[in-house]
N, C-alpha and C positions, 0 to 999 in steps of 0.2 A: 578256501583256507588250506593252508600248507604249513607244515611244520619241520624243521631241521633239528635233529637231538644230537647233542654231545654227551659223551659220558667219562667224567675223568675222576677215576677213584670212587669215593662215595657221593659225588655231586653229578646231578643230571642237570643240563642246560638246555634250554629249547628257545629257538626263535621262531616266530609265528608270522605269518601273512595273512589277511582278509582280505579278497578282493584287489589282489596286488599291493596293497598298502602294508605296509611294515606294522606289526602289533608292539613289537618290541620283544624283549628277551626275559625270561622267567628261570629261576634257579631253585632246585629243591633237592633234598637227599634223595638217592637212587630208591631209598624204599619208601618214599612218598609218592604223590600224585600231582599231575599239573592241574590247575585251575584257571579259567580265563582272566579271572582278577588277578592271578600271580603276574601276568606279563605287564612290563614296565616300557613304556616307548622311549627312544632316545638311546640306547643301548648299540654300539658299534657292531657292525656286520662282522660273521666270524668265518672264517675259511672253512669250506666244505671238503677239506682232505685231512690226513693225518690220523693217528690212531685213536684219538677221542671221538671222530665224527662217527655217530651210530647208523644215522640215514634220513632219508625223508620220509616222512607221514602225511596223509591225507588229511587226518583229523585229530584232534586232541586226544579223543577215545583211543585211536589207533596208538599213540603215543603212549598212554597210560597202559594199554593191554600189553604192548613192548616190555614195558619197564616190569610189568606183573610176570610175564613170561621169562624174562631174564632172572628174575629172582629165584623162579622155580627151578631153573638149571642151574648146575654146578656153575657159578661164575659168569655166566652168561656166553660159555665158549661154545657151545652146541648149537646156537640159533643159525638158521639159513640166512646168509645176507639178502640173498635175492627178494626173502619173503617180507622183509621189512623195507625194502627199497622202492620207491614209485619208479614205473617204467616211464610213465610221460606224466606230466600235470596238464590236467583240463581245464 
């Protein structure tokens, strides 16, 4: 599994893949957490650049942990980008 995350204001969007097949996209409030049932197939792929792109994650649990950490820091400004981006996908 792999997940890409975008944060735009109060909205978090994630796109996931499972064994290289797209799972679709899920949208939640940044104060919420993602669940597998939130993902809907058929969403167009988003670009992985720009200010809204938060990073790549190996699991949905990791995405949710990041959202919790982000809430506990003042506006998410103090998070280390290297700690939330995958170096390689295996």
